[in-house]
N, CA, C and O atoms as a Tripos MOL2 file, in Angstrom:
@<TRIPOS>MOLECULE
protein
  164   163    41     0     0
PROTEIN
NO_CHARGES

@<TRIPOS>ATOM
      1 N          -5.6730   13.5640  -13.5340 N.3       1 ALA1
      2 CA         -4.8430   13.5790  -14.6770 C.3       1 ALA1
      3 C          -3.5100   13.7730  -14.2600 C.2       1 ALA1
      4 O          -2.6120   13.0810  -14.7420 O.2       1 ALA1
      5 N          -3.2250   14.8810  -13.1830 N.am      2 GLU2
      6 CA         -1.8430   15.3630  -13.0060 C.3       2 GLU2
      7 C          -1.3430   14.3420  -12.4450 C.2       2 GLU2
      8 O          -0.3010   13.9000  -12.9300 O.2       2 GLU2
      9 N          -1.8990   13.7170  -11.3430 N.am      3 ILE3
     10 CA         -1.2470   12.5060  -10.6170 C.3       3 ILE3
     11 C          -0.7480   11.1630  -11.3040 C.2       3 ILE3
     12 O           0.0250   10.3190  -10.8500 O.2       3 ILE3
     13 N          -1.4710   11.2060  -12.6460 N.am      4 MET4
     14 CA         -1.0880   10.0180  -13.4900 C.3       4 MET4
     15 C          -0.2070   10.6270  -14.4120 C.2       4 MET4
     16 O           0.1730    9.8350  -15.2740 O.2       4 MET4
     17 N           0.2750   11.8560  -14.5230 N.am      5 ALA5
     18 CA          1.3460   12.0380  -15.3180 C.3       5 ALA5
     19 C           2.4360   11.7830  -14.6500 C.2       5 ALA5
     20 O           3.4130   11.7960  -15.3980 O.2       5 ALA5
     21 N           2.7390   11.5090  -13.3380 N.am      6 ASP6
     22 CA          3.7950   11.2680  -12.4510 C.3       6 ASP6
     23 C           3.9530   10.2780  -11.6400 C.2       6 ASP6
     24 O           4.1370   10.4300  -10.4330 O.2       6 ASP6
     25 N           3.8710    8.6990  -12.4670 N.am      7 PRO7
     26 CA          3.6670    7.6660  -11.7280 C.3       7 PRO7
     27 C           4.9310    7.4140  -10.4890 C.2       7 PRO7
     28 O           4.8300    6.6250   -9.5500 O.2       7 PRO7
     29 N           5.7690    8.0470  -10.6950 N.am      8 GLY8
     30 CA          7.0090    7.7960   -9.2490 C.3       8 GLY8
     31 C           6.1900    8.7170   -8.2970 C.2       8 GLY8
     32 O           6.2580    8.1830   -7.1900 O.2       8 GLY8
     33 N           5.4830    9.7990   -8.2210 N.am      9 TYR9
     34 CA          4.8590   10.5330   -6.9140 C.3       9 TYR9
     35 C           3.8690    9.6330   -6.6310 C.2       9 TYR9
     36 O           3.7030    9.4670   -5.4230 O.2       9 TYR9
     37 N           2.9420    8.8050   -7.5730 N.am     10 LEU10
     38 CA          1.6760    8.2900   -6.8480 C.3      10 LEU10
     39 C           2.2730    6.9070   -6.4750 C.2      10 LEU10
     40 O           1.4970    6.3990   -5.6660 O.2      10 LEU10
     41 N           3.3080    6.0930   -6.7160 N.am     11 HIS11
     42 CA          3.9800    5.0490   -6.2190 C.3      11 HIS11
     43 C           4.3400    5.5510   -4.6790 C.2      11 HIS11
     44 O           4.0080    4.9280   -3.6700 O.2      11 HIS11
     45 N           5.0080    6.6700   -4.6900 N.am     12 GLY12
     46 CA          5.6150    7.0540   -3.3220 C.3      12 GLY12
     47 C           4.4380    7.2080   -2.3180 C.2      12 GLY12
     48 O           4.2580    6.6140   -1.2540 O.2      12 GLY12
     49 N           3.6680    8.1770   -2.9400 N.am     13 VAL13
     50 CA          2.1670    8.0610   -2.0410 C.3      13 VAL13
     51 C           2.0320    6.7460   -1.3800 C.2      13 VAL13
     52 O           2.2840    6.4070   -0.2240 O.2      13 VAL13
     53 N           1.6340    6.1740   -2.2570 N.am     14 LEU14
     54 CA          1.0680    4.4640   -1.9420 C.3      14 LEU14
     55 C           2.2980    3.7210   -0.9350 C.2      14 LEU14
     56 O           2.0830    3.2860    0.1960 O.2      14 LEU14
     57 N           3.2500    3.7050   -1.4470 N.am     15 ARG15
     58 CA          4.2900    3.0050   -0.3910 C.3      15 ARG15
     59 C           4.2440    3.6210    1.1170 C.2      15 ARG15
     60 O           4.0390    2.9700    2.1410 O.2      15 ARG15
     61 N           4.5480    5.4060    0.9980 N.am     16 GLU16
     62 CA          4.3800    5.4920    2.3370 C.3      16 GLU16
     63 C           3.1820    5.6380    2.8340 C.2      16 GLU16
     64 O           3.3340    6.1440    3.9460 O.2      16 GLU16
     65 N           1.8420    5.4370    2.5750 N.am     17 SER17
     66 CA          0.8730    4.9490    2.8570 C.3      17 SER17
     67 C           0.8800    3.7580    3.5570 C.2      17 SER17
     68 O           0.6210    3.7220    4.7590 O.2      17 SER17
     69 N           1.1580    2.7710    2.8970 N.am     18 ALA18
     70 CA          1.4410    1.0030    3.2990 C.3      18 ALA18
     71 C           2.0730    1.3990    4.4410 C.2      18 ALA18
     72 O           1.6840    1.2530    5.5990 O.2      18 ALA18
     73 N           3.2020    1.9760    3.9880 N.am     19 GLU19
     74 CA          4.1810    1.7280    5.3810 C.3      19 GLU19
     75 C           3.4720    2.1670    7.0730 C.2      19 GLU19
     76 O           3.6610    1.5870    8.1420 O.2      19 GLU19
     77 N           2.6230    3.4020    6.7760 N.am     20 ARG20
     78 CA          2.0290    3.7480    7.9170 C.3      20 ARG20
     79 C           0.8070    2.9800    8.3610 C.2      20 ARG20
     80 O           0.3920    3.2640    9.4850 O.2      20 ARG20
     81 N           0.1870    2.0970    7.7060 N.am     21 VAL21
     82 CA         -0.8340    1.5590    8.1430 C.3      21 VAL21
     83 C          -0.4740    0.2300    8.4870 C.2      21 VAL21
     84 O          -1.1820   -0.4310    9.2470 O.2      21 VAL21
     85 N           0.5510   -0.2050    7.9970 N.am     22 THR22
     86 CA          0.8540   -1.7100    8.1790 C.3      22 THR22
     87 C           0.9560   -2.1830    9.7170 C.2      22 THR22
     88 O           0.4170   -3.1890   10.1770 O.2      22 THR22
     89 N           1.8310   -1.1670   10.4890 N.am     23 PRO23
     90 CA          1.5970   -1.6960   11.9310 C.3      23 PRO23
     91 C           0.4390   -1.6830   12.3830 C.2      23 PRO23
     92 O           0.0720   -2.6030   13.1150 O.2      23 PRO23
     93 N          -0.4430   -0.5970   12.0400 N.am     24 ILE24
     94 CA         -2.1330   -0.3580   12.6600 C.3      24 ILE24
     95 C          -2.8550   -1.7460   12.4660 C.2      24 ILE24
     96 O          -3.3610   -2.3890   13.3860 O.2      24 ILE24
     97 N          -2.8350   -2.0600   11.3490 N.am     25 ALA25
     98 CA         -3.3320   -3.6150   10.7140 C.3      25 ALA25
     99 C          -2.7790   -4.4560   11.2620 C.2      25 ALA25
    100 O          -3.5810   -5.2480   11.7570 O.2      25 ALA25
    101 N          -1.8070   -4.6930   11.4290 N.am     26 ASP26
    102 CA         -1.0420   -6.0960   11.8370 C.3      26 ASP26
    103 C          -1.4560   -6.0060   13.3790 C.2      26 ASP26
    104 O          -1.7460   -7.0380   13.9860 O.2      26 ASP26
    105 N          -1.4820   -4.6070   14.0780 N.am     27 ALA27
    106 CA         -1.9290   -4.8600   15.5260 C.3      27 ALA27
    107 C          -3.4460   -5.0940   15.7410 C.2      27 ALA27
    108 O          -3.9120   -5.4840   16.8110 O.2      27 ALA27
    109 N          -4.0810   -4.8590   14.7760 N.am     28 THR28
    110 CA         -5.7830   -5.1250   14.8800 C.3      28 THR28
    111 C          -6.1310   -6.5260   14.4080 C.2      28 THR28
    112 O          -7.0730   -7.1420   14.9070 O.2      28 THR28
    113 N          -5.2900   -7.0760   13.3450 N.am     29 VAL29
    114 CA         -5.3960   -8.4880   13.0600 C.3      29 VAL29
    115 C          -4.9700   -9.5060   14.4900 C.2      29 VAL29
    116 O          -5.5320  -10.5360   14.8610 O.2      29 VAL29
    117 N          -3.8520   -8.8380   15.0670 N.am     30 ARG30
    118 CA         -3.2240   -9.6150   16.3140 C.3      30 ARG30
    119 C          -4.5510   -9.7290   17.3240 C.2      30 ARG30
    120 O          -4.8750  -10.8320   17.7660 O.2      30 ARG30
    121 N          -5.3710   -8.4010   17.6940 N.am     31 LEU31
    122 CA         -6.2320   -8.3660   18.5030 C.3      31 LEU31
    123 C          -7.4460   -9.1550   18.2040 C.2      31 LEU31
    124 O          -8.0600   -9.6900   19.1270 O.2      31 LEU31
    125 N          -7.7290   -9.2330   17.3070 N.am     32 VAL32
    126 CA         -9.0840  -10.1920   16.7130 C.3      32 VAL32
    127 C          -8.8470  -11.4490   16.8510 C.2      32 VAL32
    128 O          -9.7150  -12.2990   17.0460 O.2      32 VAL32
    129 N          -7.2280  -11.7230   16.7250 N.am     33 LYS33
    130 CA         -7.2380  -13.2600   16.5140 C.3      33 LYS33
    131 C          -6.9410  -13.6240   18.2050 C.2      33 LYS33
    132 O          -7.0300  -14.8050   18.5400 O.2      33 LYS33
    133 N          -6.6700  -12.8190   19.0050 N.am     34 GLU34
    134 CA         -6.6860  -13.1170   20.3670 C.3      34 GLU34
    135 C          -7.7190  -13.2530   20.8180 C.2      34 GLU34
    136 O          -7.9230  -14.2320   21.5350 O.2      34 GLU34
    137 N          -8.8540  -12.2120   20.5280 N.am     35 ARG35
    138 CA        -10.3560  -12.5470   20.8420 C.3      35 ARG35
    139 C         -10.8660  -13.6120   20.3410 C.2      35 ARG35
    140 O         -11.6830  -14.2760   20.9800 O.2      35 ARG35
    141 N         -10.5810  -13.8460   19.4740 N.am     36 MET36
    142 CA        -11.3690  -15.2540   18.9730 C.3      36 MET36
    143 C         -10.6690  -16.6590   19.1150 C.2      36 MET36
    144 O         -11.0650  -17.6570   18.5130 O.2      36 MET36
    145 N          -9.6860  -16.6390   19.8940 N.am     37 GLY37
    146 CA         -8.7480  -17.8830   20.3110 C.3      37 GLY37
    147 C          -8.2750  -18.4200   19.2520 C.2      37 GLY37
    148 O          -8.3460  -19.6420   19.1210 O.2      37 GLY37
    149 N          -7.6440  -17.5480   18.1900 N.am     38 ILE38
    150 CA         -6.6990  -18.1340   17.3620 C.3      38 ILE38
    151 C          -5.6800  -18.0810   17.8640 C.2      38 ILE38
    152 O          -5.5550  -17.2500   18.7640 O.2      38 ILE38
    153 N          -4.3820  -19.0410   17.4610 N.am     39 TYR39
    154 CA         -3.1320  -18.8940   17.7780 C.3      39 TYR39
    155 C          -2.1870  -17.9040   17.3040 C.2      39 TYR39
    156 O          -1.6630  -17.9550   16.1910 O.2      39 TYR39
    157 N          -1.9680  -16.9570   18.2130 N.am     40 VAL40
    158 CA         -1.0510  -15.8860   17.4200 C.3      40 VAL40
    159 C           0.1570  -16.2130   18.0140 C.2      40 VAL40
    160 O           0.3220  -16.4130   19.2170 O.2      40 VAL40
    161 N           1.2650  -16.2800   16.8680 N.am     41 GLY41
    162 CA          2.4940  -16.7580   17.2270 C.3      41 GLY41
    163 C           3.7690  -15.4400   17.5880 C.2      41 GLY41
    164 O           4.9100  -15.7600   17.9210 O.2      41 GLY41
@<TRIPOS>BOND
     1     1     2 1
     2     2     3 1
     3     3     4 2
     4     3     5 am
     5     5     6 1
     6     6     7 1
     7     7     8 2
     8     7     9 am
     9     9    10 1
    10    10    11 1
    11    11    12 2
    12    11    13 am
    13    13    14 1
    14    14    15 1
    15    15    16 2
    16    15    17 am
    17    17    18 1
    18    18    19 1
    19    19    20 2
    20    19    21 am
    21    21    22 1
    22    22    23 1
    23    23    24 2
    24    23    25 am
    25    25    26 1
    26    26    27 1
    27    27    28 2
    28    27    29 am
    29    29    30 1
    30    30    31 1
    31    31    32 2
    32    31    33 am
    33    33    34 1
    34    34    35 1
    35    35    36 2
    36    35    37 am
    37    37    38 1
    38    38    39 1
    39    39    40 2
    40    39    41 am
    41    41    42 1
    42    42    43 1
    43    43    44 2
    44    43    45 am
    45    45    46 1
    46    46    47 1
    47    47    48 2
    48    47    49 am
    49    49    50 1
    50    50    51 1
    51    51    52 2
    52    51    53 am
    53    53    54 1
    54    54    55 1
    55    55    56 2
    56    55    57 am
    57    57    58 1
    58    58    59 1
    59    59    60 2
    60    59    61 am
    61    61    62 1
    62    62    63 1
    63    63    64 2
    64    63    65 am
    65    65    66 1
    66    66    67 1
    67    67    68 2
    68    67    69 am
    69    69    70 1
    70    70    71 1
    71    71    72 2
    72    71    73 am
    73    73    74 1
    74    74    75 1
    75    75    76 2
    76    75    77 am
    77    77    78 1
    78    78    79 1
    79    79    80 2
    80    79    81 am
    81    81    82 1
    82    82    83 1
    83    83    84 2
    84    83    85 am
    85    85    86 1
    86    86    87 1
    87    87    88 2
    88    87    89 am
    89    89    90 1
    90    90    91 1
    91    91    92 2
    92    91    93 am
    93    93    94 1
    94    94    95 1
    95    95    96 2
    96    95    97 am
    97    97    98 1
    98    98    99 1
    99    99   100 2
   100    99   101 am
   101   101   102 1
   102   102   103 1
   103   103   104 2
   104   103   105 am
   105   105   106 1
   106   106   107 1
   107   107   108 2
   108   107   109 am
   109   109   110 1
   110   110   111 1
   111   111   112 2
   112   111   113 am
   113   113   114 1
   114   114   115 1
   115   115   116 2
   116   115   117 am
   117   117   118 1
   118   118   119 1
   119   119   120 2
   120   119   121 am
   121   121   122 1
   122   122   123 1
   123   123   124 2
   124   123   125 am
   125   125   126 1
   126   126   127 1
   127   127   128 2
   128   127   129 am
   129   129   130 1
   130   130   131 1
   131   131   132 2
   132   131   133 am
   133   133   134 1
   134   134   135 1
   135   135   136 2
   136   135   137 am
   137   137   138 1
   138   138   139 1
   139   139   140 2
   140   139   141 am
   141   141   142 1
   142   142   143 1
   143   143   144 2
   144   143   145 am
   145   145   146 1
   146   146   147 1
   147   147   148 2
   148   147   149 am
   149   149   150 1
   150   150   151 1
   151   151   152 2
   152   151   153 am
   153   153   154 1
   154   154   155 1
   155   155   156 2
   156   155   157 am
   157   157   158 1
   158   158   159 1
   159   159   160 2
   160   159   161 am
   161   161   162 1
   162   162   163 1
   163   163   164 2
@<TRIPOS>SUBSTRUCTURE
     1 ALA1         2 RESIDUE 1 A ALA
     2 GLU2         6 RESIDUE 1 A GLU
     3 ILE3        10 RESIDUE 1 A ILE
     4 MET4        14 RESIDUE 1 A MET
     5 ALA5        18 RESIDUE 1 A ALA
     6 ASP6        22 RESIDUE 1 A ASP
     7 PRO7        26 RESIDUE 1 A PRO
     8 GLY8        30 RESIDUE 1 A GLY
     9 TYR9        34 RESIDUE 1 A TYR
    10 LEU10       38 RESIDUE 1 A LEU
    11 HIS11       42 RESIDUE 1 A HIS
    12 GLY12       46 RESIDUE 1 A GLY
    13 VAL13       50 RESIDUE 1 A VAL
    14 LEU14       54 RESIDUE 1 A LEU
    15 ARG15       58 RESIDUE 1 A ARG
    16 GLU16       62 RESIDUE 1 A GLU
    17 SER17       66 RESIDUE 1 A SER
    18 ALA18       70 RESIDUE 1 A ALA
    19 GLU19       74 RESIDUE 1 A GLU
    20 ARG20       78 RESIDUE 1 A ARG
    21 VAL21       82 RESIDUE 1 A VAL
    22 THR22       86 RESIDUE 1 A THR
    23 PRO23       90 RESIDUE 1 A PRO
    24 ILE24       94 RESIDUE 1 A ILE
    25 ALA25       98 RESIDUE 1 A ALA
    26 ASP26      102 RESIDUE 1 A ASP
    27 ALA27      106 RESIDUE 1 A ALA
    28 THR28      110 RESIDUE 1 A THR
    29 VAL29      114 RESIDUE 1 A VAL
    30 ARG30      118 RESIDUE 1 A ARG
    31 LEU31      122 RESIDUE 1 A LEU
    32 VAL32      126 RESIDUE 1 A VAL
    33 LYS33      130 RESIDUE 1 A LYS
    34 GLU34      134 RESIDUE 1 A GLU
    35 ARG35      138 RESIDUE 1 A ARG
    36 MET36      142 RESIDUE 1 A MET
    37 GLY37      146 RESIDUE 1 A GLY
    38 ILE38      150 RESIDUE 1 A ILE
    39 TYR39      154 RESIDUE 1 A TYR
    40 VAL40      158 RESIDUE 1 A VAL
    41 GLY41      162 RESIDUE 1 A GLY
């Protein structure tokens, strides 16, 4: 309930988390595509 009382805080946490995990996810997807033989541009 306290977190929902401050939407700005919640959005900030979500944004920072997305910024942190995006490069990791991109690298994982790239590796999977390479292993599957799918073109990686």
